[in-house]
C-alpha positions as CSV (number, residue, x, y, z in Angstrom):
1,X,-45.9,-43.7,-19.0
2,X,-42.6,-44.6,-20.7
3,X,-40.1,-47.4,-19.9
4,X,-37.2,-45.0,-20.1
5,X,-35.7,-44.7,-16.5
6,X,-34.6,-41.1,-17.1
7,X,-38.1,-40.1,-18.2
8,X,-39.6,-41.8,-15.2
9,X,-37.2,-40.0,-12.9
10,X,-38.0,-36.6,-14.5
11,X,-41.8,-37.3,-14.1
12,X,-41.4,-38.2,-10.4
13,X,-39.5,-35.0,-9.9
14,X,-42.2,-33.0,-11.7
15,X,-44.9,-34.7,-9.6
16,X,-43.2,-34.1,-6.3
17,X,-41.6,-30.6,-6.3
18,X,-40.2,-31.0,-2.8
19,X,-37.9,-33.8,-3.8
20,X,-34.2,-33.3,-4.3
21,X,-32.0,-35.4,-6.6
22,X,-28.3,-35.2,-6.2
23,X,-26.1,-36.7,-8.9
24,X,-22.4,-37.6,-8.6
25,X,-22.5,-37.9,-4.8
26,X,-19.5,-40.0,-3.5
27,X,-20.5,-43.3,-2.0
28,X,-18.9,-42.6,1.4
29,X,-20.6,-39.2,1.6
30,X,-24.0,-40.7,0.8
31,X,-23.5,-43.4,3.4
32,X,-22.5,-40.8,6.0
33,X,-25.5,-38.6,5.2
34,X,-27.9,-41.5,5.4
35,X,-26.4,-42.6,8.7
36,X,-26.7,-39.1,10.1
37,X,-30.3,-38.8,8.9
38,X,-31.2,-42.3,10.3
39,X,-29.5,-41.8,13.7
40,X,-30.2,-38.1,14.4
41,X,-33.3,-37.2,12.4
42,X,-35.4,-40.4,12.4
43,X,-34.7,-41.0,8.7
44,X,-35.9,-37.5,7.8
45,X,-33.5,-36.5,5.0
46,X,-35.0,-33.0,4.7
47,X,-34.3,-32.1,8.3
48,X,-30.8,-33.6,8.1
49,X,-30.1,-31.6,5.0
50,X,-31.5,-28.4,6.7
51,X,-29.2,-29.0,9.7
52,X,-26.2,-29.5,7.5
53,X,-27.0,-26.2,5.8
54,X,-27.5,-24.4,9.1
55,X,-24.2,-25.7,10.4
56,X,-22.5,-24.6,7.2
57,X,-23.8,-21.0,7.5
58,X,-22.9,-20.8,11.2
59,X,-19.4,-22.1,10.4
60,X,-18.9,-19.4,7.7
61,X,-20.2,-16.7,10.1
62,X,-17.8,-17.8,12.8
63,X,-14.9,-18.0,10.4
64,X,-15.6,-14.5,9.2
65,X,-15.7,-13.2,12.7
66,X,-12.5,-15.0,13.5
67,X,-10.6,-13.6,10.6
68,X,-11.9,-10.1,11.3
69,X,-10.5,-10.3,14.8
70,X,-7.2,-11.7,13.5
71,X,-6.9,-8.7,11.1
72,X,-7.6,-6.2,13.9
73,X,-5.1,-7.9,16.2
74,X,-2.5,-8.0,13.4
75,X,-3.1,-4.3,12.7
76,X,-2.5,-3.6,16.4
77,X,0.7,-5.6,16.5
78,X,2.0,-3.9,13.4
79,X,1.2,-0.5,14.8
80,X,3.0,-1.4,18.1
81,X,6.1,-2.6,16.2
82,X,6.3,0.5,14.1
83,X,5.9,2.8,17.2
84,X,8.7,0.8,18.8
85,X,10.9,1.2,15.8
86,X,10.3,4.9,15.7
87,X,11.3,5.3,19.3
88,X,14.5,3.4,18.6
89,X,15.4,5.7,15.7
90,X,14.9,8.9,17.7
91,X,17.9,9.3,20.0
92,X,17.2,10.5,23.5
93,X,18.0,14.2,24.0
94,X,18.1,14.1,27.8
95,X,20.8,16.4,29.1
96,X,21.8,17.6,32.5
97,X,22.5,21.3,33.1
98,X,25.2,21.9,35.6
99,X,25.3,24.9,38.0
100,X,28.0,26.6,35.9
101,X,25.7,26.4,32.9
102,X,27.4,23.6,31.1
103,X,25.2,20.9,29.6
104,X,26.1,17.3,29.7
105,X,24.5,14.7,27.4
106,X,23.5,11.6,29.3
107,X,25.3,9.4,26.7
108,X,28.5,11.1,27.7
109,X,28.8,13.8,25.1
110,X,28.9,17.6,25.7
């Protein structure tokens, strides 16, 4: 075996295919992950990682449903507003017909 640390690490990874090596992990994130694994998963990093992934996928699914519902509600609001605007644009044509045959517009016109 060689004294090169990089080669030793590569050999360890090849020997244990279930291992995971993450580079460039911020110190605070690493500390938080280790604390989570130690407290909630009895130092089982694999199960802690699995739970984080499950939470991530659930979060994305919920976020997707939330935005789908928002889109449907916004479509309904836009439709209601456009219907209201159309009603305002169309003047009411209600008229009263008198006994003598004369028609009177409710807005006062004849």
